C-alpha positions in Angstrom: 18.5 -12.2 -12.9 15.8 -13.4 -10.4 14.5 -16.8 -11.1 10.7 -17.0 -11.4 8.7 -20.0 -10.1 6.4 -21.9 -11.9 3.0 -20.6 -11.4 1.2 -23.2 -8.8 -1.5 -25.3 -9.9 -3.9 -25.0 -6.9 -6.5 -27.1 -8.0 -4.4 -29.7 -8.5 -2.6 -29.3 -5.1 -6.1 -29.7 -3.5 -7.3 -32.7 -5.1 -3.7 -34.4 -4.6 -3.9 -33.8 -1.0 -7.4 -34.9 -0.3 -6.7 -38.1 -2.1 -3.4 -39.0 0.0 -5.1 -37.6 3.4 -8.3 -39.9 2.5 -6.1 -42.8 1.2 -3.9 -42.7 4.2 -6.6 -42.6 6.6 -8.8 -45.2 5.0 -6.0 -47.8 5.0 -5.3 -47.1 8.1 -1.3 -46.0 7.5 0.2 -43.1 9.8 1.8 -39.8 8.4 3.6 -39.4 11.6 7.3 -41.0 10.9 7.7 -42.0 14.4 4.7 -44.4 13.9 6.7 -46.7 11.3 5.4 -50.0 13.2 1.7 -48.8 12.7 2.3 -48.1 8.9 4.4 -51.7 8.7 1.1 -53.4 10.5 -1.0 -51.7 8.0 0.8 -53.0 4.7 0.4 -56.6 6.2 -3.2 -56.1 6.9 -3.6 -54.8 3.3 -1.8 -57.5 1.8 -4.3 -59.9 4.0 -7.2 -58.3 2.5 -6.3 -58.0 -1.0 -5.7 -61.8 -1.0 -8.8 -62.4 0.6 -10.7 -60.4 -1.6 -8.8 -61.5 -4.8 -8.8 -64.8 -4.3 -12.6 -65.3 -3.0 -15.2 -66.7 -5.1 -16.6 -64.2 -7.7 -20.3 -63.0 -7.0 -23.0 -65.6 -7.7 -22.0 -69.0 -9.1 -22.0 -70.6 -12.4 -24.3 -73.8 -11.4 -26.8 -71.6 -10.2 -26.9 -69.3 -13.3 -27.0 -72.2 -15.1 -29.9 -73.5 -13.1 -31.7 -70.6 -13.2 -31.2 -70.3 -17.3 -32.7 -73.6 -17.3 -35.9 -72.5 -15.4 -36.2 -69.6 -18.4 -35.6 -71.9 -21.3 -39.1 -73.8 -19.7 -40.7 -70.3 -19.3 -39.9 -69.4 -23.0 -41.1 -73.3 -24.0 -44.5 -72.3 -21.7 -44.9 -68.6 -22.9 -44.8 -70.0 -26.5 -47.3 -72.3 -26.3 -50.1 -70.2 -24.8 -51.5 -66.6 -24.9 -51.1 -64.4 -21.7 -52.7 -61.1 -22.4 -51.2 -59.6 -19.1 -47.7 -59.7 -21.1 -49.5 -56.6 -23.0 -48.2 -58.1 -26.5 -48.1 -61.4 -28.5 -46.9 -64.6 -27.1 -43.8 -64.5 -29.6 -42.3 -61.4 -28.4 -42.5 -62.5 -24.7 -40.8 -65.7 -25.6 -38.0 -63.8 -27.0 -37.7 -61.7 -24.1 -37.6 -65.0 -22.0 -35.3 -66.3 -24.4 -32.7 -63.3 -24.1 -32.5 -63.8 -20.4 -31.8 -67.3 -20.7 -29.1 -66.7 -23.1 -27.5 -63.9 -21.0 -27.5 -66.0 -18.0 -25.6 -68.8 -19.4 -23.1 -66.2 -20.8 -22.8 -64.9 -17.4 -22.1 -68.2 -15.8 -18.9 -69.0 -18.5 -17.6 -65.4 -17.8 -17.9 -66.5 -13.9 -16.2 -70.0 -14.5 -13.5 -68.1 -16.4 -13.3 -65.5 -13.4 -13.0 -68.5 -11.1 -10.1 -70.1 -13.1 -8.1 -66.9 -12.7 -8.9 -66.1 -9.4 -6.9 -69.5 -8.6 -4.1 -68.5 -10.2 -4.0 -65.0 -8.8 -4.4 -66.4 -5.1 -0.7 -68.2 -5.7 0.8 -64.9 -6.6 -0.7 -62.9 -3.7 -0.1 -65.5 -1.0 3.3 -65.6 -2.4 3.6 -61.5 -1.7 2.0 -62.3 2.0 4.8 -65.0 2.8 7.2 -61.9 2.0 5.6 -59.1 3.6 5.4 -61.0 7.0 8.9 -61.7 7.0 11.6 -59.4 8.2 12.9 -58.2 4.4 10.7 -57.7 1.0 8.2 -55.2 2.6 9.5 -52.4 -0.1 9.1 -54.6 -3.3 5.7 -56.5 -2.3 3.6 -53.3 -3.1 4.3 -54.0 -6.5 3.3 -57.6 -6.4 0.0 -56.9 -4.8 -0.7 -54.3 -7.4 -0.2 -56.6 -10.0 -1.8 -59.5 -8.8 -4.8 -57.0 -8.4 -4.9 -55.9 -11.7 -4.9 -58.9 -12.8 -8.1 -60.3 -10.6 -9.8 -57.1 -11.8 -9.3 -58.2 -15.8 -10.5 -61.7 -14.9 -13.7 -60.2 -13.3 -14.1 -58.0 -16.3 -16.0 -60.0 -18.5 -18.1 -61.3 -15.7 -19.2 -57.8 -14.6 -20.0 -57.2 -18.4 -22.3 -60.5 -18.5 -23.5 -59.4 -15.0 -24.9 -55.5 -16.7 -26.3 -57.8 -19.9 -28.5 -59.8 -17.3 -29.5 -56.9 -15.7 -30.2 -55.2 -19.0 -32.1 -58.2 -20.6 -34.3 -58.7 -17.1 -34.7 -54.5 -17.0 -36.5 -54.9 -20.5 -38.7 -58.1 -19.2 -39.9 -55.7 -16.2 -40.6 -52.8 -18.8 -42.6 -54.9 -20.9 -44.1 -57.4 -18.9 -47.1 -56.2 -16.6 -48.8 -58.6 -14.4 -51.3 -57.4 -12.1 -49.8 -57.2 -8.7 -51.3 -58.7 -5.7 -50.1 -60.7 -2.4 -48.1 -57.9 -1.5 -48.0 -56.1 1.5 -48.9 -52.7 1.5 -49.6 -53.3 -2.5 -52.3 -50.5 -2.4 -49.5 -48.1 -1.4 -47.5 -49.0 -4.4 -50.3 -48.5 -6.3 -50.7 -44.6 -5.1 -46.8 -44.4 -6.3 -47.5 -45.0 -9.8 -46.2 -47.6 -12.5 -42.2 -48.8 -12.3 -41.9 -46.1 -15.0 -42.9 -43.3 -13.1 -41.1 -44.3 -9.9 -37.8 -43.6 -11.3 -38.5 -40.2 -11.1 -41.1 -40.7 -7.9 -41.7 -38.1 -5.4 -41.2 -39.2 -1.6 -41.4 -41.5 0.0 -41.7 -44.4 -2.6 -38.7 -43.4 -4.3 -36.3 -45.7 -6.0 -35.8 -49.4 -4.4 -37.6 -48.0 -1.5 -40.7 -50.5 -1.9 -38.3 -53.5 -2.7 -36.4 -52.6 0.5 -39.8 -52.5 2.3 -40.9 -55.9 1.1 -37.5 -57.2 2.1 -38.1 -56.1 5.3 -41.1 -57.3 5.9 -40.1 -60.9 4.6 -37.2 -60.7 6.9 -39.6 -60.1 9.9 -41.0 -62.9 12.5 -45.0 -63.8 12.0 -45.6 -61.7 15.3 -43.9 -58.5 13.5 -45.3 -59.1 10.0 -49.2 -59.0 11.8 -47.9 -55.5 13.6 -47.1 -54.1 10.1 -50.1 -55.5 8.3 -52.3 -53.6 11.2 -50.5 -50.5 11.2 -50.8 -50.7 7.4 -54.7 -51.1 7.7 -55.1 -48.5 10.2 -54.0 -46.1 7.7 -56.7 -43.6 6.3 -55.2 -43.8 2.6 -52.8 -45.0 0.2 -50.4 -41.8 0.9 -50.3 -42.6 4.7 -49.2 -46.2 3.8 -46.9 -45.3 1.6 -44.7 -43.6 4.4 -45.5 -46.4 6.8 -43.4 -48.4 3.9 -40.9 -46.2 3.7 -40.0 -46.3 7.5 -40.1 -50.0 7.3 -37.3 -49.8 4.4 -35.3 -47.7 6.7 -35.0 -50.1 8.9 -37.7 -49.0 11.8 -38.8 -51.8 14.3 -42.6 -52.8 14.1 -43.5 -51.3 17.4 -41.7 -48.1 16.4 -43.7 -48.7 13.0 -47.1 -48.6 15.3 -46.1 -45.5 17.0 -45.4 -43.8 13.9 -48.8 -44.9 12.2 -50.4 -43.8 14.9 -48.9 -39.9 15.0 -49.4 -39.7 11.1 -52.9 -41.2 10.8 -54.9 -37.4 11.7 -52.5 -35.5 9.4 -54.1 -34.8 6.0 -53.0 -36.5 2.9 -52.0 -32.9 1.5 -49.9 -32.0 4.5 -48.2 -34.9 4.7 -45.2 -33.8 3.4 -44.7 -30.9 5.7 -44.4 -33.4 8.5 -41.9 -35.7 6.6 -40.3 -34.2 3.9 -37.7 -31.6 4.5 -37.4 -30.5 0.6 -41.1 -29.5 0.4 -41.5 -25.8 -0.5 -44.1 -25.2 2.2 -41.3 -26.1 4.7 -38.2 -24.4 2.9 -40.1 -21.2 2.7 -40.7 -21.0 6.7 -38.7 -18.7 8.6 -37.9 -18.2 12.2 -38.8 -15.4 14.5 -35.2 -14.1 13.8 -36.2 -14.3 9.7 -33.8 -17.1 9.0 -35.5 -20.0 7.1 -35.4 -23.3 9.2 -32.8 -25.5 7.4 -30.3 -22.6 7.1 -26.9 -23.5 8.0 -26.2 -21.4 11.5 -22.4 -20.7 10.8 -20.2 -20.2 8.1 -18.7 -23.5 8.2 -21.5 -26.4 8.9 -22.7 -26.4 4.9 -21.8 -29.9 5.0 -22.8 -31.0 8.2 -26.8 -29.4 7.1 -26.3 -31.0 4.1 -26.1 -34.4 6.3 -28.8 -33.8 8.4 -31.4 -33.3 5.6 -30.2 -36.1 3.8 -30.5 -38.7 6.6 -34.0 -37.2 7.2 -34.7 -37.9 3.1 -33.8 -41.5 4.0 -35.3 -41.9 7.4 -39.0 -41.0 8.1 -39.0 -41.8 11.5 -36.2 -39.0 12.1 -37.9 -36.5 9.8 -40.9 -37.0 12.0 -39.0 -36.2 15.4 -37.4 -33.4 13.6 -40.4 -31.6 11.5 -43.5 -32.7 14.1 -41.8 -33.2 17.1 -42.3 -36.6 18.0 -40.1 -39.4 18.7 -41.7 -42.8 17.3 -38.7 -45.0 18.6 -39.9 -43.7 22.4 -43.3 -42.5 22.2 -42.0 -39.1 23.7 -42.5 -35.4 22.4 -40.2 -32.5 22.2 -40.8 -30.0 24.2 -40.0 -27.6 21.7 -43.0 -28.2 19.5 -43.5 -28.0 16.0 -43.4 -24.2 15.5 -40.7 -23.0 12.7 -38.4 -21.8 16.1 -38.9 -25.4 17.4 -38.0 -27.2 14.1 -35.1 -25.1 13.8 -33.8 -25.6 17.5 -33.5 -29.2 16.8 -32.2 -28.6 13.7 -29.4 -26.5 14.8 -28.7 -29.0 17.7 -28.2 -32.2 15.0 -26.4 -29.9 12.8 -23.7 -29.3 15.8 -23.2 -33.1 16.3 -23.0 -34.1 13.0 -20.1 -31.3 12.8 -18.6 -33.1 15.8 -18.7 -36.4 14.5 -17.1 -35.7 10.9 -14.6 -33.7 12.6 -13.5 -35.9 15.3 -10.7 -38.2 15.2 -12.5 -41.4 15.8 -14.6 -43.0 12.9 -17.6 -45.4 14.1 -19.3 -45.9 10.4 -17.3 -49.2 9.9 -19.6 -51.9 11.4 -19.7 -56.1 12.1 -22.4 -58.0 12.6 -22.2 -57.8 16.7 -20.9 -54.1 17.1 -19.3 -50.9 15.5 -16.0 -50.6 14.7 -13.8 -47.9 15.9 -11.1 -46.9 14.3 -8.5 -43.5 14.6 -8.5 -41.4 11.7 -7.0 -37.4 11.2 -8.8 -34.8 13.4 -9.7 -31.9 11.2 -10.3 -28.4 12.3 -13.9 -27.3 12.5 -12.9 -24.2 10.8 -12.1 -25.4 8.0 -15.9 -27.3 7.5 -16.3 -30.6 6.9 -13.8 -33.2 5.3 -14.8 -35.3 2.4 -13.9 -38.6 4.5 -16.1 -37.2 7.4 -19.1 -37.0 5.3 -18.4 -40.1 3.1 -18.2 -41.5 6.8 -21.3 -40.0 8.2 -23.4 -41.3 4.9 -22.4 -44.4 5.6 -23.4 -44.7 9.0 -26.5 -42.9 9.0 -28.0 -42.6 5.7 -29.3 -45.0 3.3 -30.0 -49.0 3.7 -27.4 -51.0 6.4 -24.6 -52.1 4.4 -24.3 -49.1 1.9 -21.1 -47.4 1.9 -20.4 -44.1 0.2 -17.0 -43.2 -1.2 -15.6 -39.8 -2.1 -15.7 -39.3 -6.2 -13.0 -36.6 -7.1 -14.7 -34.5 -10.4 -12.4 -33.0 -12.9 -13.9 -30.2 -14.5 -11.1 -30.0 -16.7 -12.3 -33.0 -18.4 -15.9 -32.9 -19.8 -16.3 -36.7 -20.2 -15.2 -37.7 -17.1 -17.3 -34.9 -15.3 -20.2 -36.3 -17.4 -19.3 -39.4 -15.6 -19.5 -38.2 -12.3 -22.7 -36.5 -12.9 -24.1 -39.9 -14.1 -23.3 -41.4 -11.1 -25.2 -38.9 -8.8 -28.1 -39.1 -11.3 -28.0 -42.8 -10.7 -27.7 -42.4 -6.7 -30.6 -39.8 -6.6 -32.8 -42.1 -9.1 -32.4 -45.1 -6.4 -33.5 -42.8 -3.4 -29.6 -42.0 -2.3 -29.4 -38.3 -1.6 -25.7 -37.2 -2.8 -23.4 -34.3 -1.0 -21.4 -32.5 -3.4 -18.5 -30.3 -2.6 -18.5 -27.0 -4.7 -15.9 -24.2 -4.9 -13.6 -21.5 -6.9 -11.4 -22.9 -9.5 -8.6 -22.9 -7.0 -10.3 -24.8 -4.0 -13.4 -26.4 -2.6 -15.6 -24.0 -0.5 -19.2 -25.3 0.1 -21.2 -28.3 0.5 -24.6 -29.1 -1.2 -27.1 -31.9 -1.4 -28.5 -33.3 -4.3 -31.9 -34.9 -3.3 -33.7 -36.1 -6.6 -34.7 -35.6 -10.0 -37.6 -34.0 -11.7 -39.8 -35.4 -14.5 -37.6 -33.4 -16.9 -34.5 -35.3 -15.6 -33.2 -32.0 -13.8 -31.0 -32.7 -10.6 -32.8 -31.3 -7.5 -30.0 -29.2 -5.2 -30.5 -28.2 -1.5 -28.3 -25.5 -1.0 -27.8 -25.0 3.0 -26.5 -21.3 2.5 -30.5 -20.4 1.5 -32.0 -23.6 3.6 -33.8 -23.7 -0.1 -34.2 -26.6 -3.0 -33.2 -25.1 -6.8 -32.8 -27.2 -9.9 -30.0 -27.5 -12.6 -29.8 -29.4 -15.6 -27.2 -32.0 -15.7 -25.6 -30.1 -18.9 -25.2 -27.0 -16.8 -24.2 -28.7 -13.6 -21.3 -30.1 -16.1 -20.9 -27.0 -17.4 -20.4 -25.1 -14.1 -20.2 -21.4 -14.3 -23.1 -19.5 -13.3 -25.6 -21.5 -13.7 -24.1 -24.2 -11.1 -23.1 -20.7 -9.0 -27.0 -19.9 -8.6 -27.7 -23.4 -7.5 -24.9 -24.6 -5.1 -23.0 -20.9 -4.5 -19.9 -21.5 -6.5 -19.2 -22.8 -10.2 -17.5 -25.6 -9.7 -18.1 -28.8 -8.5 -15.1 -30.6 -6.5 -16.3 -33.7 -5.3 -19.4 -35.9 -4.9 -19.9 -38.4 -1.9 -21.7 -41.0 -4.1 -23.0 -44.9 -2.8 -21.0 -47.8 -3.5 -21.9 -51.5 -3.3 -19.9 -53.8 -1.1 -18.7 -55.8 -4.3 -17.2 -52.5 -5.9 -15.7 -51.5 -2.5 -14.2 -55.2 -2.6 -13.0 -54.5 -6.0 -11.0 -50.8 -5.7 -11.1 -48.4 -3.0 -12.6 -45.6 -4.7 -12.5 -43.7 -8.6 -11.4 -40.2 -9.1 -13.1 -38.6 -12.3 
């Protein structure tokens, strides 16, 4: 009787393969059995970096937090003794809010002090592991020691992280209920055009998420001459909408001289038409077609859906780049494209960028990692372009060209067989787009990933706005339908199942873990 082989779970196989390839590449190990020395060096480097990560000081400091708590205590007393109509309520309520912040800061200080004490204990264990790895023996048994020590460090930080979240919540409550009249902030008139802080959470571009805050931080970091240049550019704008786009460019890292050229270029454009020169998700743009009848943002080949999503993601976070793509003007140099801003001219530049991104994400070198002085070039697994964009290539492209400097992206696997974990993954996507970070999502059949789409934002009803390179258009889907998958997701993302999302992660989170898989 012939032996019956068990059915192969292709979904689990692909998830496992992606995880292995991604981990091997990111950690510096080699799959080639002839390169044993490379893998040993990678292990030693991993132990060294883990030691530094787990034994370094926890973010923040107990003394600084307690000093801040004292300042909030003084504010509590002051608020309780006076009437402040700008607080939008009785002074007793305001005093209660500020006292809540004081107590949570003190709790966070205690948690941080406990975490630091635990890290000292962890450091002793990890340094012992490091000595064994650097010797001729003990390599095989060292991974277990590293794992246990890192696990202990994460447990030590859990209390501090919970206290930090409590602080965030207390400050959010104050921010929601305290409305002080804005003044003295660069370009504040542009902020007023965007609406209230509550409205900004689901705001239309350009001041979406924390863009306004990042613009202020960029302005504050400039020398006096640079701030004067930015002030002149803002003052030259005909209205609030124009100033908002200048601020968004400042937040993306544009130099003051580039901002001047950018401002001069957009100044003559009517406010109602600004989005057609700067926002690739504007319906007036996504509906345009070339002379061949193809939409201008539609993928040019069957394997460049990921590349197209990455180009659109950069356009959404970098108005200077978007102006070049849509209006044929490079504000960094002051030069104009000879192909112009016709539909065919836009499609020409877009297709060129699509191919360049495909080369970068499929090459064997990763230039996304950077130091303060120069790019760090790392070797990685080459990827056949016929298989589309690899997930690690997408995360590295997002990390190097999209979002604020220092923002790193990771691949988050989505387990559609677990509604709770899928729900958590979708929540992560929603939080990212609320902050102004677009998120590539891999979709496919029940067996294998086949396509990449880009979640670009959320509507006022909370529905996710999804750009699909297959059609070059933006459609919406509720979070519930995204989690459920099926025909609703197929209508938006071309396939019925979400496989992975490329989401932003902070430096602190990267230090604690290599990534989360749902």
